[in-house]
Structures are given as C-alpha cells and as structure tokens.
C-alpha positions as CSV (number, residue, x, y, z in Angstrom):
1,I,-12.8,306.3,102.8
2,T,-14.6,304.5,100.0
3,S,-11.3,303.6,98.3
4,L,-9.8,302.6,101.5
5,T,-13.2,300.8,102.2
6,L,-12.5,299.0,99.2
7,E,-9.2,298.4,99.1
8,R,-9.7,297.1,103.1
9,E,-12.4,294.6,101.7
10,T,-10.1,293.8,98.3
11,L,-7.3,293.1,101.0
12,L,-9.7,291.3,103.3
13,S,-11.1,289.3,100.2
14,Q,-7.7,288.4,99.3
15,V,-6.3,287.5,102.8
16,A,-10.0,285.5,102.9
17,E,-8.7,283.7,99.8
18,K,-5.3,283.0,100.9
19,E,-6.6,282.0,104.4
20,Q,-8.7,279.4,102.1
21,R,-6.2,278.5,99.9
22,L,-3.8,277.9,102.8
23,L,-6.8,275.7,104.3
24,E,-6.9,273.6,101.1
25,I,-3.3,273.4,101.0
26,T,-3.2,272.4,104.8
27,D,-5.9,269.5,103.8
28,A,-3.8,268.4,100.9
29,L,-0.8,268.3,103.0
30,K,-2.7,266.3,105.8
31,S,-4.3,264.3,103.4
32,K,-0.6,263.7,101.9
33,E,0.5,263.1,105.2
34,D,-2.1,260.7,106.1
35,F,-1.6,259.1,102.8
36,A,2.1,258.8,103.4
37,S,1.4,257.5,106.9
38,A,-1.5,255.2,105.7
39,E,1.2,253.8,103.3
40,A,4.2,253.4,105.8
41,V,1.4,251.5,108.2
42,R,0.4,249.6,104.9
43,E,4.2,249.0,104.5
44,N,4.8,248.1,107.6
45,D,2.1,246.1,108.2
46,E,3.3,244.0,105.0
47,A,6.7,244.0,106.5
48,V,5.4,242.7,110.0
49,Q,3.1,239.9,108.0
50,D,6.5,239.2,106.4
51,L,8.5,238.8,109.4
52,K,5.7,237.1,111.0
53,H,5.3,234.3,108.1
54,Q,9.4,234.1,108.3
55,C,9.2,233.6,112.0
56,H,6.5,230.7,111.3
57,E,8.5,229.5,108.8
58,L,11.8,229.2,111.0
59,Q,9.8,227.6,113.6
60,Q,8.6,225.3,111.4
61,Q,12.1,224.6,110.6
62,L,13.3,224.3,114.3
63,A,10.3,221.9,115.1
64,T,11.5,219.8,111.8
65,I,15.4,220.2,113.3
66,S,14.7,219.5,116.7
67,E,12.7,216.1,115.8
68,E,15.5,215.3,113.2
69,K,17.8,215.8,116.3
70,E,15.8,213.6,118.6
71,R,15.6,210.7,116.1
72,M,19.1,211.0,115.4
73,Q,19.8,211.0,119.2
74,G,17.8,207.9,119.4
75,Q,19.8,206.3,116.8
76,I,23.0,207.2,118.1
77,E,21.8,205.9,121.5
78,N,20.8,202.8,119.6
79,L,23.9,202.7,117.9
80,S,25.7,202.9,121.4
81,S,23.8,200.3,122.7
82,E,24.6,197.7,120.0
83,N,28.7,199.3,119.9
84,L,28.7,198.0,123.8
85,K,27.0,194.9,122.7
86,L,29.6,194.1,119.9
87,N,32.4,194.9,122.0
88,A,31.4,192.7,125.2
89,A,30.8,190.1,122.1
90,I,34.1,190.8,120.8
91,S,35.8,190.5,124.1
92,E,34.1,187.2,124.5
93,M,35.3,186.1,121.6
94,V,38.6,187.1,122.1
95,E,38.7,185.2,125.4
96,E,37.7,182.2,123.7
97,L,40.1,182.5,120.9
98,S,42.7,182.7,123.4
99,S,41.5,180.2,125.1
100,K,41.4,177.9,121.8
101,V,45.0,179.2,121.2
102,Q,46.3,178.1,124.4
103,E,44.5,174.8,123.8
104,L,45.7,174.4,120.5
105,Q,49.3,175.5,121.8
106,A,49.1,172.6,124.3
107,K,48.2,170.0,121.6
108,D,50.8,171.3,119.6
109,R,53.2,170.5,122.1
110,E,51.6,167.3,123.0
111,Q,52.1,166.5,119.0
112,E,55.6,167.5,119.1
113,K,56.1,165.1,122.1
114,L,54.2,162.7,120.1
115,V,56.3,162.8,117.3
116,C,59.5,162.9,119.4
117,M,58.2,159.6,120.9
118,E,57.3,157.9,117.9
119,E,60.9,158.8,116.2
120,E,62.9,157.5,119.5
121,L,60.6,154.4,119.2
122,S,61.4,154.2,115.5
123,H,65.1,154.1,116.5
124,F,64.4,151.7,119.5
125,R,62.7,149.3,117.0
126,Q,65.3,149.7,114.4
127,E,68.0,149.2,117.5
128,L,65.7,146.2,118.6
129,N,65.9,144.9,114.9
130,R,69.7,145.2,114.8
131,M,70.2,143.4,117.8
132,E,67.4,140.5,116.6
133,Q,70.0,140.1,113.8
134,L,73.0,140.4,116.0
135,K,71.0,137.8,118.0
136,D,70.3,135.3,115.1
137,Q,73.9,135.9,113.9
138,L,75.1,135.1,117.4
139,K,72.7,132.0,117.6
140,A,74.5,131.0,114.0
141,W,77.8,131.5,115.0
142,E,77.4,129.6,118.2
143,S,75.7,127.1,116.2
144,K,78.5,127.0,113.9
145,V,80.9,126.9,116.6
146,E,79.2,124.1,118.6
147,A,79.0,122.1,115.1
148,G,82.7,122.8,115.0
149,E,83.2,121.7,118.7
150,V,81.0,118.7,118.3
151,E,83.2,117.8,114.9
152,R,86.2,118.2,116.7
153,L,85.0,116.1,119.9
154,E,83.9,113.6,117.5
155,E,87.4,113.5,115.7
156,E,89.1,113.5,119.0
157,L,87.0,110.7,120.3
158,S,87.4,108.6,116.8
159,H,90.8,109.2,117.0
C-alpha cells in the first residue's frame, strides 16, 4: 500500500507538474496569441492609418482637380463668350465687306461706263476735228471756186 501510495503520489505529482507545465504552455500560447493579435491589430491599425492617409491625399487631389475643373469650365465659358462675340464681329465685318464689294463693283461699272464715254468722246472729237478740217477744206475750196468764178466772170465781163 505504501508503495502504491507512493506511486500514486508520484503520479499525482507528475500529473500536477504536467498540469502546471500545461498551464505554462497554455499561458505562453495565449501570450503568443495575444502578441500575434496585438501585432495583427497594430499592423491593421497601421494599414488603416495608411489607408486613411491615402484617402486624405486622394480627397485633397480630388479637391484640387475639382477646383481646376471649375477654373477650366470658367475659362471655357469665357472663351465661348469671346468666340460668340468674335463670330458676331466677323459676321458684321463680312456683311460690311460684302456691302463695300458691291459698292466697288458698282463704282467699277460706273468707271467702265466713264471709260467708254471718254473713248466715245475722244472718237467724237476726232470726228469733229476731221469735220472741222473738211469744213476748212470746203471753205478753202469754196473760196477757190468763188475766186475762180469771180475771175471767170471778170473775164467774161471784160471781153
């Protein structure tokens, strides 16, 4: 019985030691799990912080891009307005030029008429000069004829 008791106590002692060892190992595992969890949480926190930082940067970029977009839309509106004004001015100038071209064409036609009239006038002057020359020649011829008749009459009268 003593030996059995002794053996039993030895076994109980070994069981107690093993339970203690099991508790120590369990605590160590829990500690390691806690450490791993804490590490994972810390890493998750870092990842979350990184994501938050990236999100903040993206929001800033979005704000900057939005501002740039609004500025560009303003410029586009200004340019569109200027374009409309320029188109209106160009249309007005085209109408004015068209009117001026028509005036110039009318003046060209008048100039052509004047040139034709000048040519006709020059031709008429030449004809008038020729007629004046013929008239002078006719007068000279009439004078000769008259002088010849007077002479003939004088001769007849003198005979």
